[in-house]
N, C-alpha and C positions, 0 to 999 in steps of 0.2 A: 747137735751133742758136739763135743770138745773130748779129745783123747786127752790122757795123761799128760802133760809132760814130762818127757824123759831125760831127767836130769841124772842117770845114773844107778837112782835108788829106787826104781819100782819095785811095789812087792809082786809076787805071782798073778795076784788077784787082777792090778790095773794093766799087768803086761798083757795078760789075759783079756780084759778090756778094749784095750787098743785095737789088739787083734782082728777081734769081733769086729769091731767098728770100722776098723779098715775095711775088710771083707763085703760089709752091709752097703758100704758107701759104695763101691767099686760097682753092685749090684745097680744102685741107684742112677750113676751116673752112665753105666751102658744101659738102662732104661733110659734114660734122656737122650743118650747118643741114637736109640734106635727109632726113640719117634720122632726126632728133629731130622733124621736121614730119610725116614719114612714121608712124612709131612712137613714139608719144607716151611710151610706158613708158619709152624710154631717157633721156628728161628727168628721171626719178626714182627714180636708181639709187644715191643714196647710202649708203641702209642695206643692203644687199647685198652679198653676199660677192665676192671679186676672181673665186673660180671661175666664178661665175652670170653676172658682168657681162660675161668674155670669152665663154662662149657667147650672150649676147643678142647681143652685138654684133656675133659672126660670124654669125649667123642672121639678125639685119636686114640684116646686106652680103648673104647668097645670096639673103633675098627680095627685096630691090633688084632685082640681077642680073637675077632672073627675073622681077619687074615690068618692066624695061628690056625684056627679050627681047620679053614680052607688049604692047608698046608703052603700057603703063599708067603716067602720069606727070601729077601734077595738079600746075600751078605754086604751088599751093596748100599744097604741102608745106615751101616754104620759109619759112621762120621770118623772117619782119621783124623780129622785137623780140629774138632772137637776140643776145647781146652775151659775147665769151669775157674782157670785161675786161681786154684789153691796149692797150686806148688808141691802136690803129693803125688806126681802123677808114676805111676809103676810102670819102668821102662820095660816090664817080660806083660802086661797086659795090652793089648792095643786092640782087644774085641774083634781080633779077625776070625774067630772061630763060629762054625755053624749052632747057633744055640736060640731055644725059645725064652720069652718072659710073658708069662699071663701077668697082666696089668690089671690091678685095682683101682678103679678111680676114689678118689675118696670123696665123702663129702656125702 
C-alpha cells in the first residue's frame, strides 16, 4: 500500500490513513527485524527457491511463537543495522524496547 502524497492539501481522512499505514508498517518492519535477528538464515535467502522460502519463514514464525510461550526473548535479536531502503526511517523508533510479537504465518 502506498500513502497519500502530502502536497499540503490532504484531507483529515487521508492524513489519518497515512498515520495508520505508517504505524502498521513499523510493526511489520520490527517483525522482520526480530525474525532476521533470531534466525540469521533468513538474511540470506536470495538463492533459494520460493517454496523453500515460504517454508523457512513459516517455520521461523512458528518457532518464534514457541519461544515467546517459553519466555525466551533477547533484545539482542533486534537488528539495529536493518534497513529496508524505503527512506522512511523514524529516528525515534529503534526497536530497543522489550516487546513480544506474535507472528501469524500466512498461507
